[in-house]
TILUM-157939 format. One record per residue (C-alpha): residue in three letters; z, x, y. Coordinates in pm, whole numbers. Each point is the difference from the previous one (the first is absolute). Example, Ala and Ser with C-alpha at 12.3 -4.5 7.8 and 13.67 -1.06 7.14 Angstrom:
% residues 2
[r ALA [780 1230 -450]] [r SER [-66 137 344]] 
% end
This chain:
% residues 378
[r MET [-893 2637 -972]] [r ARG [147 -76 342]] [r ALA [-68 -369 64]] [r LEU [73 -148 342]] [r ALA [53 -375 44]] [r LEU [-66 -149 344]] [r ASN [94 -358 86]] [r ALA [-128 -60 352]] [r GLY [110 -305 195]] [r SER [-109 -113 344]] [r SER [274 201 173]] [r SER [164 221 -264]] [r LEU [-76 218 -300]] [r LYS [188 52 -325]] [r ALA [-86 314 -195]] [r ALA [118 167 -320]] [r LEU [-115 319 -172]] [r TYR [23 48 -377]] [r GLU [-53 313 -209]] [r LEU [-128 -101 -344]] [r GLU [-54 234 -294]] [r THR [-92 -297 -218]] [r LEU [-53 -367 79]] [r PRO [323 -188 -87]] [r PRO [-10 -368 -94]] [r LEU [5 -241 292]] [r ALA [342 -123 -115]] [r GLU [156 349 29]] [r PRO [-20 100 368]] [r PRO [98 359 82]] [r ASP [163 89 329]] [r PRO [-239 105 277]] [r VAL [30 352 131]] [r GLN [-26 -134 355]] [r ARG [13 -344 160]] [r ALA [-39 -113 360]] [r GLU [-34 -310 214]] [r VAL [-129 42 354]] [r ASP [-71 -247 280]] [r ALA [-305 28 220]] [r GLU [75 140 344]] [r PRO [-114 -194 309]] [r GLY [-366 70 62]] [r GLU [-34 210 -315]] [r PRO [-362 6 -123]] [r ALA [-98 -149 -334]] [r GLY [111 218 -289]] [r GLY [258 183 209]] [r THR [285 -90 -234]] [r VAL [-195 143 -296]] [r ARG [-57 328 180]] [r ARG [370 28 85]] [r VAL [105 -70 -359]] [r LEU [-241 260 -137]] [r GLU [135 258 246]] [r ARG [354 -85 -106]] [r PHE [-73 22 -372]] [r GLY [-207 318 13]] [r GLY [-150 164 -306]] [r ALA [-303 -97 -204]] [r VAL [-82 -358 -97]] [r ASP [-233 -64 -292]] [r VAL [-60 -374 42]] [r VAL [99 -272 247]] [r GLY [56 -362 -98]] [r HIS [-21 -268 268]] [r ARG [139 -351 -27]] [r VAL [-278 -242 93]] [r VAL [118 -357 33]] [r HIS [-327 -186 -59]] [r GLY [-254 103 -262]] [r GLY [-183 -331 -26]] [r GLU [-189 -91 -316]] [r HIS [-165 338 -47]] [r PHE [293 242 -27]] [r ARG [195 -63 -318]] [r GLU [148 347 -50]] [r PRO [86 315 201]] [r THR [-321 145 140]] [r HIS [-114 334 139]] [r VAL [-82 -51 369]] [r THR [-364 62 82]] [r ASP [-197 -102 307]] [r GLU [-109 -316 -181]] [r VAL [356 -85 -104]] [r ARG [120 62 354]] [r SER [-262 -242 131]] [r GLN [101 -268 -252]] [r ILE [369 35 88]] [r ASP [-89 -33 367]] [r ALA [-196 -318 -73]] [r LEU [311 -149 -160]] [r SER [207 66 312]] [r ALA [-69 -354 122]] [r SER [251 -124 -260]] [r ALA [259 275 60]] [r PRO [-91 146 341]] [r LEU [313 201 74]] [r HIS [54 144 -347]] [r ASN [-354 89 -109]] [r ALA [-79 160 335]] [r ALA [319 207 -19]] [r ALA [-90 117 -350]] [r LEU [-346 111 116]] [r ASP [155 187 292]] [r GLY [226 173 -253]] [r VAL [-297 99 -217]] [r ALA [-184 147 298]] [r ALA [307 192 119]] [r ALA [74 139 -349]] [r GLU [-362 108 -46]] [r ALA [-2 172 339]] [r ALA [326 183 -72]] [r LEU [-54 91 -366]] [r GLY [-377 39 -14]] [r PRO [-266 -178 -204]] [r GLY [100 176 -323]] [r VAL [323 -201 -37]] [r PRO [-79 -338 -160]] [r GLN [114 -313 180]] [r VAL [78 -296 -228]] [r ALA [35 -364 104]] [r VAL [267 -193 -193]] [r PHE [-38 -373 56]] [r ASP [278 -257 30]] [r THR [-238 -270 -124]] [r ALA [-117 184 -313]] [r PHE [289 -105 -226]] [r HIS [-87 -365 64]] [r ALA [-369 45 -88]] [r SER [94 -140 -342]] [r LEU [69 -349 142]] [r ALA [-195 -275 -174]] [r PRO [-230 -223 209]] [r ALA [253 -282 -20]] [r ALA [252 225 175]] [r TYR [-227 157 261]] [r ALA [-235 -283 101]] [r TYR [79 -226 295]] [r ALA [-84 -367 -36]] [r GLY [-255 12 278]] [r PRO [-380 -6 -23]] [r TYR [-130 192 -299]] [r GLU [-202 214 240]] [r TRP [326 160 115]] [r LEU [9 203 -320]] [r ASP [-349 136 61]] [r SER [119 108 345]] [r GLY [310 177 -132]] [r LEU [236 -264 139]] [r ARG [263 5 -274]] [r ARG [353 112 -75]] [r PHE [54 375 -47]] [r GLY [376 60 1]] [r PHE [176 305 145]] [r HIS [294 236 -62]] [r GLY [-169 76 -330]] [r ILE [92 369 4]] [r ASN [369 -83 -14]] [r HIS [-33 -308 -222]] [r GLU [-170 218 -262]] [r TYR [256 279 32]] [r VAL [307 -221 -37]] [r ALA [-155 -178 -299]] [r HIS [-35 334 -179]] [r ARG [346 109 111]] [r ALA [155 -326 -119]] [r ALA [-145 46 -347]] [r ARG [144 351 -14]] [r LEU [345 -115 116]] [r LEU [3 -283 -252]] [r ASP [-126 225 -278]] [r ARG [-277 -249 -68]] [r GLU [-376 27 -34]] [r LEU [-166 -114 322]] [r ALA [-264 -176 -208]] [r ASP [271 -232 -136]] [r LEU [162 -94 331]] [r ARG [-36 -289 243]] [r LEU [128 112 341]] [r ILE [43 -154 343]] [r THR [-4 285 250]] [r CYS [138 -79 348]] [r HIS [-106 239 277]] [r LEU [220 -105 291]] [r GLY [-11 202 320]] [r SER [-153 -52 342]] [r GLY [-290 -131 -206]] [r CYS [78 -211 -306]] [r SER [-188 -93 -315]] [r LEU [68 -91 -361]] [r ALA [-215 75 -302]] [r ALA [-10 -142 -351]] [r VAL [-64 290 -238]] [r ARG [-82 -63 -365]] [r GLY [-45 302 -225]] [r GLY [-29 228 303]] [r VAL [-278 -213 151]] [r SER [27 -206 319]] [r VAL [-76 -365 -76]] [r ASP [121 -158 325]] [r THR [137 100 341]] [r THR [105 -165 323]] [r MET [-213 180 261]] [r GLY [-364 -98 27]] [r PHE [-310 81 206]] [r THR [227 180 245]] [r PRO [363 117 -9]] [r LEU [91 -307 206]] [r GLU [0 -247 -290]] [r GLY [310 -76 -203]] [r LEU [364 60 88]] [r PRO [152 12 349]] [r MET [43 362 106]] [r ALA [159 198 282]] [r THR [-249 -110 266]] [r ARG [-268 -176 -208]] [r SER [4 -372 -69]] [r GLY [-121 5 -356]] [r SER [-191 -309 -116]] [r VAL [-34 -280 255]] [r ASP [-173 -337 -31]] [r PRO [-363 62 109]] [r GLY [14 -331 183]] [r LEU [279 137 221]] [r LEU [-216 300 85]] [r LEU [-291 -227 93]] [r HIS [239 -200 217]] [r LEU [110 316 179]] [r LEU [-358 117 51]] [r ARG [-80 -331 170]] [r SER [288 52 241]] [r PRO [-92 99 358]] [r GLY [-14 375 49]] [r CYS [24 88 -369]] [r SER [-246 256 -136]] [r THR [-47 160 -339]] [r GLU [144 323 141]] [r ALA [308 -178 133]] [r LEU [49 -184 -329]] [r SER [-31 324 -197]] [r GLU [263 164 220]] [r LEU [228 -302 -40]] [r LEU [-27 -7 -379]] [r ASN [23 376 -54]] [r GLN [241 115 272]] [r ARG [212 -295 116]] [r SER [69 -197 -316]] [r GLY [199 54 -321]] [r LEU [364 103 37]] [r ALA [-61 117 357]] [r GLY [-151 -332 102]] [r MET [271 -211 -160]] [r ALA [309 208 76]] [r GLY [-110 199 302]] [r GLY [30 376 17]] [r THR [-218 247 -187]] [r GLY [-17 -174 -337]] [r ASP [226 258 -163]] [r LEU [190 -188 -272]] [r ARG [313 200 74]] [r GLU [6 -156 346]] [r VAL [-55 -344 -149]] [r LEU [286 43 -246]] [r ALA [235 126 271]] [r ASP [-85 -293 228]] [r ARG [40 -238 -293]] [r GLU [351 135 -60]] [r ARG [80 -78 366]] [r GLY [-114 -358 -52]] [r GLU [-329 16 189]] [r PRO [-196 -313 -105]] [r ARG [-344 160 47]] [r ALA [98 289 -229]] [r GLN [130 -246 -260]] [r LEU [-328 -191 14]] [r ALA [-201 321 -33]] [r PHE [202 105 -305]] [r ASP [-28 -344 -159]] [r VAL [-377 -22 52]] [r TYR [-49 355 -129]] [r VAL [202 -68 -316]] [r HIS [-158 -341 -58]] [r ARG [-350 145 15]] [r LEU [103 292 -219]] [r ARG [139 -238 -263]] [r ARG [-319 -202 7]] [r ALA [-210 313 -45]] [r LEU [215 110 -293]] [r GLY [-68 -337 -162]] [r GLU [-373 41 56]] [r MET [-4 344 -163]] [r LEU [213 -131 -288]] [r ALA [-252 -276 -62]] [r SER [-292 245 7]] [r LEU [172 216 -263]] [r GLY [125 -283 -221]] [r GLY [337 173 -25]] [r VAL [161 320 123]] [r ASP [182 299 -146]] [r ALA [115 163 324]] [r VAL [6 -54 375]] [r VAL [-35 316 206]] [r PHE [104 38 365]] [r THR [-137 283 210]] [r GLY [-67 86 365]] [r GLY [246 25 287]] [r ILE [134 -356 -35]] [r GLY [-38 -19 -376]] [r GLU [202 317 -48]] [r ALA [265 -36 271]] [r ALA [67 -374 45]] [r PRO [210 -128 -293]] [r ALA [58 -328 186]] [r VAL [-374 -70 -13]] [r ARG [-27 92 -367]] [r ALA [293 -220 -99]] [r ALA [-114 -298 208]] [r ALA [-359 24 -122]] [r LEU [99 8 -367]] [r GLU [273 -265 16]] [r PRO [-225 -291 -112]] [r PHE [-124 203 -298]] [r ASP [336 31 -177]] [r PHE [-147 -211 -281]] [r LEU [-209 303 -98]] [r GLY [314 190 -101]] [r LEU [-41 260 272]] [r VAL [185 328 -45]] [r LEU [88 89 357]] [r ASP [98 329 155]] [r PRO [378 6 -64]] [r ASP [61 161 339]] [r HIS [-206 -175 267]] [r ASN [121 257 252]] [r ALA [-121 302 -196]] [r ALA [-114 270 240]] [r SER [-259 146 -234]] [r PRO [-277 -243 -100]] [r GLU [-152 200 -282]] [r ASP [126 -97 -345]] [r ALA [230 -257 162]] [r ASN [-41 -236 -290]] [r ILE [-136 65 -347]] [r ALA [34 -270 -262]] [r HIS [-76 61 -365]] [r ASP [60 -357 -122]] [r ARG [-360 -112 -44]] [r SER [97 -366 -23]] [r ARG [90 5 370]] [r VAL [-181 79 322]] [r SER [79 334 161]] [r VAL [29 53 374]] [r LEU [-81 350 123]] [r VAL [9 162 341]] [r ILE [-246 288 16]] [r ALA [-60 229 296]] [r ALA [-357 -8 130]] [r ARG [-188 324 -64]] [r GLU [-342 -64 150]] [r ASP [-25 364 105]] [r TRP [29 111 -363]] [r ALA [-254 -256 -120]] [r ILE [-247 110 270]] [r ALA [47 372 -69]] [r ARG [-31 -50 -376]] [r SER [-320 -203 36]] [r ALA [-148 263 231]] [r ALA [91 280 -239]] [r ASP [-155 -193 -289]] [r VAL [-327 -51 188]] [r ALA [-12 369 96]] [r ALA [75 114 -355]] [r ARG [-281 -215 -143]] [r ALA [-256 110 259]] [r PRO [-277 225 -139]] [r ALA [23 364 97]] [r ALA [-210 99 300]] 
% end
């Protein structure tokens, strides 16, 4: 089966094609036969990046998996895209407008290029966190909020689930026996507490804005501060959304694009704003680690993944420094170029620290292939 994974953003597309004779375990990712990342061209119509990728890859495709950021309460597993499913994903776009809309554009473009006979499968970032207990997903607002779907959902679930499985394989342990804190740190950041392969807590909430500071997103902010800003002359909900999503986080504190590499370079030159940005980022990351530790009641391994998690040893070391009392087994070479298998500890009396490369494309393609394989014959 040739399974294509599409991860469509607001201005770019990541794609990977896998040829699968059997369905390997999630923890054993094969290499894709082709991989591409393309940026949208100025004025390019919706779905244009998908069409260009399909032309570049060529050949038959048996199933397409699409990353969909928000699946709401209804979608708890990968799902074959029908007209009804498409409508439900569109309705959820209010909570993830850029990402869900891009995914739907990708579905339409893939259908147009490949024909209706090739199944399209939605793989949801929220699905892994559908296991959260009410205590973890409910906000302490009016009870009616829950009836209206105003609750915490969590995101980055595709990668949190993958690295949990991969960590168990690297540690030669049963996932069912492990308590893991998985740290997805990139332009978007979230942590998850994973017990026995099940998400029991996470830092993102109703939208991907809650939780840690990110490249351009603020993360959690006192609601009273937001009310104060909304009462300010000239402030609108649209302006506040743009401020919190595009002009905050590392970019807002340090200036620049929010790329951590820029922040670290400016910090080395003694720039006070960059130092503040780094300190705030690490402080909030430490606090989130403590929250996940409390939700688990202990931890067997801490996993770092994502662009920052894999490539910023200074962040890993600073974040874990207060947790030395746990007997952390750190990566012996914090400057290791290759993240995968960077640290494997077999002493079960201590806490392992692993750096695992994100493989969302593999998780999406595998889920799509699984849905296609289980579908009844036409």
